[in-house]
C-alpha positions as CSV (number, residue, x, y, z in Angstrom):
1,X,39.1,65.1,147.9
2,X,38.7,63.9,151.5
3,X,40.8,65.7,154.2
4,X,43.9,63.7,155.2
5,X,43.6,62.4,158.8
6,X,46.4,63.1,161.2
7,X,48.1,60.2,163.0
8,X,48.5,60.2,166.7
9,X,52.1,61.7,166.7
10,X,51.0,64.5,164.4
11,X,48.0,65.3,166.7
12,X,50.3,65.2,169.7
13,X,52.8,67.6,168.1
14,X,50.0,70.1,167.2
15,X,48.6,69.9,170.7
16,X,52.1,70.4,172.2
17,X,52.7,73.5,170.1
18,X,49.4,75.0,171.1
19,X,50.1,74.3,174.8
20,X,53.5,75.9,174.6
21,X,52.1,78.9,172.8
22,X,49.4,79.2,175.5
23,X,52.0,78.9,178.2
24,X,54.1,81.7,176.7
25,X,51.1,84.0,176.5
26,X,50.1,83.2,180.1
27,X,53.7,83.9,181.3
28,X,53.8,87.2,179.5
29,X,50.4,88.2,181.0
30,X,51.8,87.4,184.4
31,X,54.8,89.6,183.8
32,X,52.5,92.4,182.7
33,X,50.4,92.0,185.8
34,X,53.5,92.1,188.0
35,X,54.6,95.4,186.4
36,X,51.2,96.9,186.8
37,X,50.9,96.0,190.4
38,X,54.6,96.8,191.3
39,X,54.2,100.4,190.1
40,X,57.0,100.1,187.5
41,X,54.9,101.8,184.9
42,X,54.1,105.5,184.4
43,X,50.6,107.0,184.4
44,X,48.0,106.2,181.8
45,X,48.1,108.3,178.7
46,X,46.8,108.3,175.2
47,X,48.9,106.9,172.3
48,X,48.7,106.1,168.7
49,X,49.6,102.7,167.2
50,X,52.0,103.3,164.3
51,X,53.1,99.7,163.7
52,X,52.1,96.2,164.8
53,X,54.4,93.2,165.4
54,X,52.5,90.1,166.7
55,X,51.8,90.8,170.4
56,X,53.9,93.9,170.3
57,X,53.0,97.4,168.9
58,X,54.9,100.6,168.5
59,X,53.0,103.3,170.4
60,X,53.6,107.0,169.8
61,X,52.9,109.2,172.9
62,X,50.3,111.9,172.2
63,X,50.6,113.6,175.6
64,X,53.0,115.1,178.1
65,X,56.8,115.6,177.9
66,X,57.2,112.4,176.0
67,X,54.9,113.5,173.2
68,X,56.1,112.1,169.9
69,X,58.3,109.5,171.5
70,X,57.8,105.9,170.3
71,X,57.7,102.9,172.7
72,X,57.6,99.2,171.9
73,X,54.6,98.0,174.0
74,X,53.0,94.7,174.9
75,X,49.2,94.2,174.7
76,X,47.0,92.6,177.3
77,X,45.3,89.5,175.9
78,X,41.9,90.8,177.0
79,X,42.2,93.7,174.6
80,X,40.6,93.5,171.2
81,X,42.9,93.2,168.2
82,X,44.9,96.4,167.6
83,X,45.9,97.7,164.2
84,X,47.9,100.6,162.9
85,X,46.0,103.8,163.3
86,X,44.3,102.8,166.6
87,X,44.2,105.2,169.5
88,X,44.9,103.5,172.8
89,X,45.5,104.1,176.5
90,X,48.9,102.9,177.5
91,X,51.4,103.1,180.4
92,X,55.1,103.7,179.6
93,X,57.9,101.5,181.1
94,X,61.4,102.4,182.2
95,X,63.2,101.1,179.1
96,X,61.3,102.6,176.1
97,X,58.7,99.9,176.5
98,X,55.2,99.9,178.0
99,X,51.9,98.2,178.1
100,X,48.7,99.0,176.2
101,X,45.8,98.7,178.7
102,X,42.8,99.8,176.5
103,X,41.7,100.6,173.0
104,X,39.7,103.7,172.3
105,X,36.7,103.7,170.0
106,X,37.4,103.5,166.3
107,X,35.8,105.7,163.7
108,X,36.2,103.0,161.2
109,X,38.5,100.1,160.2
110,X,39.6,98.5,156.9
111,X,39.3,94.8,157.1
112,X,39.9,91.8,154.8
113,X,39.7,88.1,155.2
114,X,42.9,86.0,155.4
115,X,43.5,82.8,153.5
116,X,41.5,80.9,156.1
117,X,38.5,83.2,155.8
118,X,39.0,84.9,159.1
119,X,38.5,88.6,159.3
120,X,41.7,90.5,159.6
121,X,41.8,94.3,160.3
122,X,44.4,96.2,158.3
123,X,44.2,99.8,159.6
124,X,41.9,102.1,161.6
125,X,40.6,105.6,161.8
126,X,41.1,106.4,158.1
127,X,39.9,109.3,156.0
128,X,41.0,108.1,152.6
129,X,41.9,104.7,151.1
130,X,44.2,105.6,148.2
131,X,43.9,102.8,145.6
132,X,47.2,102.8,143.7
133,X,47.4,101.2,140.2
134,X,50.0,101.5,137.5
135,X,50.9,100.4,133.9
136,X,53.0,97.7,135.6
137,X,52.0,95.3,137.1
138,X,48.9,95.0,134.9
139,X,46.0,97.0,136.4
140,X,42.9,94.9,137.0
141,X,39.6,96.9,137.3
142,X,38.0,94.1,139.3
143,X,40.7,94.3,142.0
144,X,40.2,98.1,142.1
145,X,36.4,97.5,142.5
146,X,37.1,95.1,145.4
147,X,39.0,97.8,147.2
148,X,36.2,100.3,146.5
149,X,33.5,98.0,147.8
150,X,35.5,97.4,150.9
151,X,36.0,101.1,151.4
152,X,32.3,102.0,150.7
153,X,31.2,99.4,153.2
154,X,33.3,100.9,156.0
155,X,32.6,104.6,155.3
156,X,36.1,105.3,154.0
157,X,36.3,107.6,150.9
158,X,38.2,105.8,148.1
159,X,40.6,107.8,146.0
160,X,42.2,106.3,142.8
161,X,45.8,107.1,142.0
162,X,47.2,106.1,138.6
163,X,50.9,105.9,139.5
164,X,54.0,105.6,137.3
165,X,52.6,107.8,134.5
166,X,56.2,107.9,133.1
167,X,55.5,104.3,132.0
168,X,52.5,105.2,129.9
169,X,52.8,104.5,126.2
170,X,50.7,104.0,123.1
171,X,49.9,100.5,124.1
172,X,48.8,100.8,127.7
173,X,47.7,104.5,127.9
174,X,44.3,104.1,126.1
175,X,43.1,101.3,128.4
176,X,44.3,103.0,131.7
177,X,43.1,106.5,130.8
178,X,39.7,105.1,129.8
179,X,39.6,103.2,133.1
180,X,40.5,106.3,135.1
181,X,37.8,108.3,133.2
182,X,35.2,105.7,134.0
183,X,35.7,106.1,137.7
184,X,35.7,109.9,137.5
185,X,32.3,109.8,135.8
186,X,31.0,107.7,138.6
187,X,32.1,110.4,141.0
188,X,35.4,109.2,142.5
189,X,38.5,111.3,142.9
190,X,41.2,110.2,140.4
191,X,44.7,111.5,140.5
192,X,47.9,110.7,138.5
193,X,51.5,110.7,139.8
194,X,55.0,109.8,138.9
195,X,57.9,109.8,141.3
196,X,60.3,109.7,138.4
197,X,58.9,112.8,136.6
198,X,57.6,114.4,139.9
199,X,54.2,114.6,138.1
200,X,51.1,115.2,140.1
201,X,52.7,115.0,143.6
202,X,51.6,118.5,144.5
203,X,47.9,117.7,144.0
204,X,48.4,114.4,145.9
205,X,50.0,116.2,148.9
206,X,47.2,118.8,148.9
207,X,44.5,116.0,149.0
208,X,46.3,114.2,151.8
209,X,46.9,117.3,153.9
210,X,45.5,116.9,157.5
211,X,44.0,113.5,156.6
212,X,44.8,109.9,157.6
213,X,45.3,107.9,154.4
214,X,46.1,104.3,153.7
215,X,47.8,103.3,150.5
216,X,46.6,99.9,149.1
217,X,47.2,98.1,145.8
218,X,49.0,95.3,144.1
219,X,52.7,94.8,145.1
220,X,54.9,96.7,142.7
221,X,52.5,99.6,141.9
222,X,54.9,102.0,143.7
223,X,53.2,102.6,147.0
224,X,56.6,102.6,148.9
225,X,58.2,104.8,146.3
226,X,55.3,107.3,146.8
227,X,55.7,107.2,150.6
228,X,59.5,107.8,150.2
229,X,58.9,110.8,147.9
230,X,56.1,112.3,150.1
231,X,58.2,111.7,153.2
232,X,61.9,112.3,152.5
233,X,64.2,110.4,154.8
234,X,61.8,107.5,155.5
235,X,63.6,105.2,153.1
236,X,61.1,102.3,152.9
237,X,62.5,99.4,151.0
238,X,61.3,99.4,147.4
239,X,60.7,96.2,145.5
240,X,61.4,95.5,141.8
241,X,59.0,93.7,139.5
242,X,59.5,90.0,138.9
243,X,61.0,89.5,135.5
244,X,59.1,86.3,135.1
245,X,55.6,87.5,136.0
246,X,55.9,91.3,135.9
247,X,54.2,91.3,139.3
248,X,55.5,93.1,142.3
249,X,57.5,91.4,145.0
250,X,56.3,92.2,148.6
251,X,58.5,94.7,150.4
252,X,56.3,96.0,153.2
253,X,55.7,93.4,155.9
254,X,53.5,95.3,158.3
255,X,51.2,98.3,158.0
256,X,53.1,101.4,159.2
257,X,52.0,104.9,159.9
258,X,54.1,107.9,159.0
259,X,53.5,111.7,159.6
260,X,53.7,114.1,156.7
261,X,55.7,117.2,157.3
262,X,52.9,119.6,156.6
263,X,50.3,117.6,158.4
264,X,48.4,114.4,157.8
265,X,49.4,110.8,158.1
266,X,50.1,108.0,155.6
267,X,49.7,104.3,156.3
268,X,51.7,102.0,154.1
269,X,50.1,98.6,154.0
270,X,51.4,95.2,152.9
271,X,51.0,94.7,149.2
272,X,48.3,92.2,148.2
273,X,47.4,90.9,144.8
274,X,43.8,89.9,145.6
275,X,41.3,91.4,148.0
276,X,38.7,88.9,149.1
277,X,35.3,90.0,150.2
278,X,33.9,86.8,151.6
279,X,33.0,88.6,154.8
280,X,30.3,90.7,153.3
281,X,26.8,90.0,151.9
282,X,25.7,90.2,148.3
283,X,23.6,93.2,149.1
284,X,26.6,94.9,150.6
285,X,28.5,94.4,147.3
286,X,25.7,96.1,145.3
287,X,25.7,99.0,147.8
288,X,29.5,99.4,147.1
289,X,28.7,100.4,143.5
290,X,27.8,104.0,143.6
291,X,26.0,104.0,140.2
292,X,23.5,101.4,141.6
293,X,22.3,104.0,144.2
294,X,18.6,104.6,143.7
295,X,18.2,101.5,141.6
296,X,18.4,98.8,144.2
297,X,15.0,97.6,145.2
298,X,13.5,98.8,141.9
299,X,13.6,95.4,140.2
300,X,10.4,93.5,139.4
301,X,11.4,90.5,141.4
302,X,12.6,90.9,145.0
303,X,15.2,88.2,144.7
304,X,16.6,89.5,141.3
305,X,20.2,88.5,140.7
306,X,20.5,91.2,138.0
307,X,21.4,88.6,135.3
308,X,18.6,87.8,132.8
309,X,15.5,88.4,134.9
310,X,12.8,90.6,133.3
311,X,12.1,94.0,134.9
312,X,15.7,94.3,136.3
313,X,16.4,97.9,137.2
314,X,20.1,97.4,136.9
315,X,20.0,95.8,133.5
316,X,17.6,98.6,132.3
317,X,20.2,101.1,133.5
318,X,22.9,99.2,131.7
319,X,21.0,99.4,128.4
320,X,20.5,103.1,128.9
321,X,24.2,103.6,129.5
322,X,23.8,104.6,133.1
323,X,26.0,101.7,134.2
324,X,29.0,100.5,132.1
325,X,29.3,96.9,131.0
326,X,32.8,96.8,132.7
327,X,31.4,97.7,136.1
328,X,28.4,95.4,135.7
329,X,30.7,92.5,134.8
330,X,32.9,93.3,137.8
331,X,29.9,93.3,140.1
332,X,28.9,89.8,139.0
333,X,32.5,88.6,139.3
334,X,32.6,89.8,142.9
335,X,29.3,88.3,143.8
336,X,30.3,84.9,142.3
337,X,33.5,85.0,144.3
338,X,31.5,85.2,147.6
339,X,30.7,81.5,147.3
340,X,34.1,80.3,146.2
341,X,35.8,80.2,149.6
C-alpha cells in the first residue's frame, strides 16, 4: 500500500506545529540561560533522576543540607536524553525547581525501540532487571527471552520472578513451574512471590538489598503491587486485568525510582506487552542466550542460520539435550522479528 500524500494545508499545519514547538524550546532555553547568568541558582551539586516528565525531571539532591530533597528541574537541550536512574549535575532554584546542567557517565542503560523504531532509554545504572511474570496474564516465554536478551546485551543481570503464586492451580502450575525450572537450569536466578499470601517476599527483599533494580513485565503481572508491598506507603496505582482479554491495563505512566527502607532502589517501569529488539544484530541475539556460550562459531558454515544446515553446533547441542527446543524456537522467533519492522 502506497503512503498517502499530504495536501498543502496538512503540510502547513505540520510545519506550523513543529515551528511552535521549536519556539517553545528556544524560549525555555533562553529562560534557563537568564537564570544561569543572573545568579538565581545555587551551586552545582550531584543529583539522582527519580522520575522523568518530558523536558522536566525530578532530581533528588545527593549532597549538602538539602540531601534527600526532590526538585522539579528543567534540562538543557544540549544534554543527552536523561532517564530514571541517571546521576546528574544540577543547580537548585529558589522555588523547589532547578536546572540540570550535565549528565554523569552511566554504568549501563536499558533501552528499547519505540513504535517508530527509534531507540528509547528506559532506565540507567541498574544492577538487576527483575522480569516479572504470573499465571495471569498468560506468561509468554518468548517475551521473557526478549527481556533476557536485552539485559544480557547491556550487562544487567536478569532475575526471573514468578509472581501471584496464590493463583497457581492444577491447570497453570505445571507449565509455569516447568518454565521456571528451565531458566534455573540455564543459570538464572528464579524467585517466586505473592503479595496476597506474603510468600517469597523475604527472599526477594534480600536479593534487592543495596542494589538498583528495575521491574519489567507485561501489564497486570503485579509489578506495582510488589512495589507497594516492598515499600509501604508508596501507594502506586494498581491496575485490574481486562475482563475481555485477561491482559493488564497500564497503570504506571513513567519509570519512577523508589528507595527501599533497608537499602537499595526499585525502579517501576511502564508496563509493556511486547519488547522489540530491532536495535540489535542477529549475533547479539545469539549471545543473549547463555546456553549458546562456547558453541557460537563452532558451526561448519560461517553464515549458519542454525536451521537445517549440516554441521550446526547449536542443532547438535539441541539433539544432545544441551539446549531445549523451547529456547531454540524462541531464538528463531526473535531473529525473525528483527526484519519485521
